[in-house]
C-alpha positions as CSV (number, residue, x, y, z in Angstrom):
1,X,-30.2,-13.1,38.0
2,X,-27.3,-15.5,37.4
3,X,-23.8,-14.3,37.6
4,X,-21.3,-16.3,35.5
5,X,-18.0,-16.8,37.3
6,X,-15.1,-18.6,35.6
7,X,-11.5,-19.3,36.1
8,X,-10.6,-17.4,32.8
9,X,-12.9,-14.9,31.2
10,X,-11.9,-12.1,28.8
11,X,-12.2,-8.7,30.4
12,X,-14.0,-7.5,27.3
13,X,-17.8,-7.5,27.3
14,X,-20.0,-8.5,24.4
15,X,-21.9,-5.2,24.4
16,X,-25.4,-4.8,22.9
17,X,-25.9,-2.2,20.2
18,X,-27.3,1.2,21.3
19,X,-28.1,4.6,19.9
20,X,-27.8,8.0,21.4
21,X,-30.8,10.3,21.8
22,X,-32.7,10.8,18.6
23,X,-35.5,12.9,19.9
24,X,-33.4,15.9,21.1
25,X,-33.3,17.3,17.5
26,X,-37.1,17.6,17.5
27,X,-37.4,19.5,20.7
28,X,-36.4,22.8,22.3
29,X,-35.4,23.8,25.8
30,X,-36.6,27.4,25.7
31,X,-38.1,27.3,29.2
32,X,-36.3,27.4,32.5
33,X,-37.4,24.7,34.9
34,X,-35.0,25.6,37.7
35,X,-37.0,25.7,41.0
36,X,-40.4,24.8,39.5
37,X,-42.3,21.8,38.3
38,X,-45.0,23.7,36.4
39,X,-44.6,26.5,33.8
40,X,-47.6,28.5,32.5
41,X,-47.5,29.7,28.9
42,X,-49.8,32.5,27.8
43,X,-51.4,32.7,24.4
44,X,-52.7,36.1,23.3
45,X,-55.4,36.2,20.5
46,X,-55.7,38.9,17.9
47,X,-58.5,41.4,17.1
48,X,-61.1,41.1,14.3
49,X,-60.6,43.2,11.2
50,X,-63.5,45.5,10.4
51,X,-64.5,47.8,7.5
52,X,-63.7,51.4,8.5
53,X,-66.9,53.5,8.8
54,X,-67.0,57.1,7.7
55,X,-69.7,57.9,10.2
56,X,-70.4,57.4,13.9
57,X,-68.2,57.4,16.9
58,X,-66.9,53.8,16.5
59,X,-65.4,54.1,13.1
60,X,-62.8,51.4,13.7
61,X,-65.5,49.0,15.0
62,X,-66.4,47.9,18.5
63,X,-63.4,47.6,20.7
64,X,-62.7,44.0,21.9
65,X,-61.2,43.1,25.3
66,X,-58.2,40.9,24.5
67,X,-58.3,37.8,26.7
68,X,-55.7,35.2,27.0
69,X,-55.3,31.4,27.3
70,X,-53.0,29.6,29.6
71,X,-51.3,26.3,28.9
72,X,-49.8,24.7,32.0
73,X,-46.9,22.4,31.6
74,X,-46.3,20.1,34.6
75,X,-43.6,17.5,34.8
76,X,-45.1,14.0,35.3
77,X,-42.2,11.6,34.7
78,X,-40.1,10.9,37.8
79,X,-38.1,7.7,37.1
80,X,-35.4,5.8,39.0
81,X,-33.3,2.7,39.1
82,X,-30.8,1.0,41.3
83,X,-28.5,-2.0,41.2
84,X,-25.5,-3.4,43.0
85,X,-22.2,-4.7,41.6
86,X,-20.8,-6.9,44.3
87,X,-17.0,-6.8,44.9
88,X,-16.7,-10.5,44.1
89,X,-18.7,-10.1,40.9
90,X,-16.2,-7.4,39.7
91,X,-13.1,-9.3,40.8
92,X,-14.1,-12.7,39.4
93,X,-15.1,-11.4,36.0
94,X,-11.8,-9.6,35.5
95,X,-13.5,-6.2,35.9
96,X,-16.1,-6.9,33.2
97,X,-18.8,-6.1,35.8
98,X,-17.6,-2.6,36.4
99,X,-20.1,-0.2,38.0
100,X,-19.2,2.9,35.9
101,X,-19.6,0.9,32.6
102,X,-22.8,-0.6,33.9
103,X,-24.2,2.9,34.6
104,X,-23.2,4.0,31.1
105,X,-25.0,0.9,29.7
106,X,-28.1,1.8,31.7
107,X,-28.2,5.3,30.2
108,X,-27.6,4.1,26.6
109,X,-29.8,1.1,26.6
110,X,-32.6,2.0,29.0
111,X,-32.9,5.7,29.8
112,X,-32.3,7.2,26.3
113,X,-34.7,4.9,24.5
114,X,-37.4,5.4,27.1
115,X,-37.1,9.2,26.8
116,X,-37.1,9.1,23.0
117,X,-40.1,6.8,22.9
118,X,-42.0,9.1,25.2
119,X,-41.2,12.3,23.3
120,X,-42.1,10.8,19.9
121,X,-45.4,9.5,21.4
122,X,-46.3,12.9,22.8
123,X,-45.6,14.5,19.4
124,X,-47.6,11.8,17.6
125,X,-50.6,12.0,19.8
126,X,-50.7,15.8,19.6
127,X,-50.5,15.7,15.8
128,X,-53.4,13.2,15.6
129,X,-55.5,15.2,18.0
130,X,-54.9,18.2,15.8
131,X,-55.9,16.5,12.6
132,X,-52.3,16.6,11.2
133,X,-51.9,13.0,10.3
134,X,-52.4,10.6,7.4
135,X,-52.8,6.8,7.1
136,X,-51.8,5.1,3.9
137,X,-49.5,2.4,2.7
138,X,-46.0,3.4,1.7
139,X,-44.1,1.9,-1.2
140,X,-41.3,2.8,-3.5
141,X,-43.6,4.8,-5.8
142,X,-45.3,7.1,-3.3
143,X,-42.8,7.6,-0.5
144,X,-41.6,11.0,-1.7
145,X,-45.1,12.1,-2.6
146,X,-46.3,11.4,1.0
147,X,-43.3,13.4,2.2
148,X,-44.4,16.3,0.0
149,X,-47.9,16.1,1.3
150,X,-46.5,16.6,4.8
151,X,-44.4,19.5,3.7
152,X,-47.5,21.1,2.0
153,X,-49.4,20.7,5.3
154,X,-46.8,22.6,7.2
155,X,-46.4,25.2,4.5
156,X,-50.1,26.0,4.6
157,X,-49.9,26.6,8.4
158,X,-46.9,29.0,7.9
159,X,-44.5,26.7,9.8
160,X,-40.9,28.0,9.2
161,X,-39.2,26.0,6.4
162,X,-35.7,26.3,7.9
163,X,-35.1,23.9,10.7
164,X,-37.7,21.2,9.9
165,X,-36.7,17.6,10.6
166,X,-38.2,14.2,9.8
167,X,-38.0,11.2,12.0
168,X,-38.3,8.2,9.6
169,X,-38.7,4.5,10.2
170,X,-36.1,2.2,8.5
171,X,-38.9,0.8,6.3
172,X,-39.9,4.3,5.1
173,X,-36.3,5.3,4.5
174,X,-35.8,2.2,2.4
175,X,-38.8,3.1,0.2
176,X,-37.7,6.7,-0.1
177,X,-34.3,5.6,-1.4
178,X,-36.0,3.3,-3.9
179,X,-38.5,6.0,-5.1
180,X,-37.5,7.0,-8.7
181,X,-39.1,10.4,-8.3
182,X,-36.6,11.4,-5.7
183,X,-32.8,11.1,-6.0
184,X,-31.7,10.9,-2.4
185,X,-28.2,10.0,-3.4
186,X,-27.4,13.6,-4.3
187,X,-28.2,14.7,-0.7
188,X,-26.6,11.9,1.2
189,X,-23.3,13.8,1.3
190,X,-24.7,16.5,3.5
191,X,-22.8,17.1,6.7
192,X,-24.4,15.2,9.6
193,X,-25.5,17.6,12.2
194,X,-27.8,15.5,14.4
195,X,-27.7,12.0,15.9
196,X,-29.1,9.5,13.4
197,X,-29.1,11.9,10.5
198,X,-28.7,10.1,7.2
199,X,-29.1,12.9,4.8
200,X,-31.5,15.7,3.7
201,X,-34.7,15.8,1.7
202,X,-35.7,19.2,0.3
203,X,-33.7,20.9,3.0
204,X,-35.2,18.7,5.8
205,X,-32.8,16.7,8.0
206,X,-33.7,13.0,7.7
207,X,-33.1,11.2,11.0
208,X,-33.6,7.4,10.9
209,X,-35.2,6.2,14.1
210,X,-35.7,2.5,15.1
211,X,-39.3,1.5,14.9
212,X,-39.2,0.5,18.5
213,X,-38.9,4.2,19.5
214,X,-41.8,5.3,17.3
215,X,-45.5,4.7,17.9
216,X,-46.6,1.4,16.2
217,X,-47.2,1.8,12.4
218,X,-45.5,5.3,12.2
219,X,-43.7,5.9,8.9
220,X,-42.4,9.3,9.6
221,X,-42.9,12.4,11.7
222,X,-42.2,15.8,10.0
223,X,-41.8,18.5,12.6
224,X,-40.2,21.8,13.6
225,X,-38.5,21.8,17.0
226,X,-40.3,25.0,18.0
227,X,-43.4,22.9,18.7
228,X,-42.2,20.5,21.3
229,X,-40.7,21.6,24.7
230,X,-38.3,19.2,26.3
231,X,-38.0,19.4,30.1
232,X,-35.1,17.7,31.9
233,X,-35.6,18.7,35.4
234,X,-33.3,16.3,37.1
235,X,-30.6,13.8,35.9
236,X,-28.8,12.4,38.9
237,X,-26.6,9.4,39.0
238,X,-24.7,8.3,42.1
239,X,-22.3,5.5,42.9
240,X,-21.8,4.4,46.5
241,X,-18.6,2.5,47.3
242,X,-19.2,-0.1,50.0
243,X,-22.5,1.3,51.1
244,X,-23.8,0.0,54.5
245,X,-24.5,-3.7,54.2
246,X,-22.9,-4.0,50.8
247,X,-19.3,-5.0,49.8
248,X,-19.1,-3.5,46.3
249,X,-20.8,-0.6,44.5
250,X,-24.4,0.5,44.9
251,X,-25.6,2.5,41.9
252,X,-28.7,4.8,42.0
253,X,-30.2,7.0,39.4
254,X,-33.1,9.4,39.0
255,X,-34.4,11.2,36.0
256,X,-37.2,13.7,35.9
257,X,-38.3,14.7,32.4
258,X,-41.3,15.4,30.3
259,X,-42.3,16.8,26.8
260,X,-45.0,19.2,25.9
261,X,-46.4,20.3,22.6
262,X,-47.3,24.0,22.6
263,X,-50.9,24.8,21.7
264,X,-50.1,27.5,19.3
265,X,-47.4,25.6,17.5
266,X,-48.9,22.1,17.2
267,X,-49.4,22.7,13.5
268,X,-45.7,22.2,13.2
269,X,-46.0,18.4,13.6
270,X,-47.3,16.0,11.0
271,X,-47.4,12.2,11.2
272,X,-47.8,9.6,8.5
273,X,-48.7,6.0,9.4
274,X,-49.2,2.9,7.4
275,X,-51.9,1.6,9.7
276,X,-53.8,2.3,12.9
277,X,-51.4,4.2,15.3
278,X,-51.4,2.6,18.7
């Protein structure tokens, strides 16, 4: 990779745009991963209701042995990076190539988008496998209707109403604002509580997400954070000043993470797409 040296450069860097994590609002960290890479979650079924009998010795019905199901959540993502900022590179660019700033840039522009993309894909695939998805074109006359369809789906599955959030693509958000059946303007003044939140729709926080972080053709994901478990097992960034063989700064980083949709709460995720999701 070329390094541009010059006799006179501004110490300011023409930074690229970046966004902080947008998936955190859609997940929970209810499980403790300290010391383990796998957590088992038990699901306990209920018993069948019977008509009470006025005769016999089993008047309540035949007793059932309650079994259980186990969902194992095992971390699979173990990611790393490394780079060097040579002392000459930092000196001859008037400090523009600074190791600490480069590390911050790596987190904002690479790690955060990667994790967001992974989390939204896990949620999307779980919803599709569960039959909680729809494919239809979105325009300025049906955007709100499709949102209400998603709300209805979660309502019928008894998903809590308080705490729901929607990750919406910029294209869907545009159509929602243009939909005459929904006056979003009255709700844009809501206090922003989450990264990327641009308002509320029927009490649901609307979080605008770049299409690059959503699965292709996704319009929106309506979800409650109780459904998706976020695991950040390790986040370790290290800078080594003048490491052996290097005059400068060696930067290394490692991130272990994963996301899991709970079997008994997958109904709390609904996805709408405008075409085949891939």
